[in-house]
VEXLUMMI-104564 format. One line per 10 residues: their letters; for each residue x, y, z of C-alpha. Coordinates in steps of 0.05 Angstrom, whole numbers, plus 5000, padded with zeros to 4 digits. Layout:
// residues N
A = X/Y/Z; ... .
***
This chain:
// residues 145
MKVECLGDRG = 3822/1125/8092; 3821/1163/8157; 3786/1227/8180; 3793/1274/8239; 3731/1301/8273; 3722/1376/8268; 3652/1381/8298; 3604/1339/8339; 3539/1379/8337; 3485/1394/8286 .
SDLPVHEIDR = 3505/1467/8291; 3574/1448/8262; 3541/1425/8197; 3530/1468/8136; 3459/1496/8136; 3436/1452/8079; 3455/1388/8118; 3424/1403/8186; 3354/1377/8172; 3381/1314/8140 .
FGTEHTVFDV = 3421/1295/8201; 3377/1321/8258; 3373/1391/8284; 3423/1444/8303; 3418/1416/8374; 3437/1345/8353; 3498/1317/8388; 3535/1263/8349; 3574/1204/8379; 3641/1230/8355 .
SVGREYRVYA = 3697/1270/8390; 3729/1332/8363; 3803/1319/8348; 3795/1244/8346; 3815/1205/8283; 3769/1152/8255; 3778/1099/8201; 3728/1102/8144; 3696/1035/8125; 3652/1061/8069 .
MSLGEASLEV = 3625/1125/8036; 3556/1141/8010; 3530/1196/7967; 3458/1217/7976; 3416/1280/7973; 3477/1322/7955; 3514/1299/8018; 3574/1254/8025; 3572/1208/8086; 3625/1164/8117 .
LIADDTGKPG = 3615/1100/8156; 3659/1098/8218; 3660/1062/8284; 3638/1120/8327; 3650/1133/8402; 3599/1080/8419; 3643/1029/8383; 3586/1015/8334; 3582/1032/8260; 3549/1097/8242 .
WYPLSLFKVT = 3539/1140/8180; 3562/1212/8190; 3566/1272/8144; 3636/1282/8117; 3629/1356/8132; 3641/1340/8206; 3711/1315/8188; 3775/1330/8151; 3810/1275/8112; 3877/1257/8144 .
DPRLPGHWEF = 3893/1197/8101; 3861/1195/8032; 3884/1126/8012; 3827/1077/7996; 3833/1003/8013; 3846/0959/7952; 3787/0913/7967; 3734/0968/7964; 3680/0964/7911; 3632/1015/7882 .
ARMPSEGAAD = 3559/1011/7864; 3510/1060/7837; 3441/1055/7868; 3376/1053/7829; 3366/1113/7783; 3308/1139/7825; 3361/1153/7878; 3327/1108/7930; 3333/1035/7948; 3276/1002/7984 .
AGDLLTTDTA = 3293/0956/8043; 3230/0937/8077; 3201/0994/8117; 3263/1037/8109; 3280/1077/8048; 3352/1099/8036; 3367/1156/7989; 3437/1136/7970; 3455/1147/7897; 3523/1114/7903 .
RWGYPQLVHS = 3562/1076/7954; 3634/1050/7958; 3668/1010/8012; 3674/0938/8033; 3636/0891/7986; 3580/0867/8033; 3559/0939/8047; 3563/0961/7975; 3521/0904/7947; 3472/0891/8004 .
EEHNIGLIER = 3422/0942/8026; 3398/0892/8077; 3468/0894/8109; 3467/0970/8109; 3399/0971/8143; 3422/0916/8191; 3480/0961/8213; 3432/1018/8225; 3384/0973/8264; 3442/0939/8302 .
EYEDLRTFSL = 3427/0869/8278; 3475/0818/8307; 3499/0786/8242; 3510/0853/8209; 3549/0880/8268; 3590/0816/8266; 3606/0827/8193; 3626/0898/8208; 3671/0873/8265; 3705/0825/8217 .
EQNRYEDTED = 3717/0883/8169; 3748/0923/8226; 3794/0865/8241; 3814/0862/8168; 3841/0933/8173; 3879/0919/8237; 3910/0856/8207; 3931/0895/8145; 3963/0950/8187; 3999/0899/8231 .
RAGPL = 4031/0867/8169; 4045/0929/8126; 4044/0989/8172; 3989/1042/8171; 3939/1036/8114 .
***
């Protein structure tokens, strides 16, 4: 799945998403017009988010409303998980409000991995990098995913 960036500021979000992702003055690490590969999706608090490698080269969760889908095909190895019925999963001091997540297996089944990406933990970034390489290898053999 690939998306093209349509907006890079909090003011580009629908009103109901602004507080969840910062303020109207927030500037996101994405570039308008650039295409990004999606590594996972998450549904939480009535907002769909995508996990991409942003302009910093690191993984980041962004609201789908900043993008348009340019390639809707989902990778065959993706998995899906529904989060606890309370709509929140506890991972130490952080609390995520995902109700569902789909993407590469480690991310879907390990809240610790998700939090590790957010906190930039070495092993979790390494796992994400391996996942990025998996997509590149697949495209090299079979053409664009």
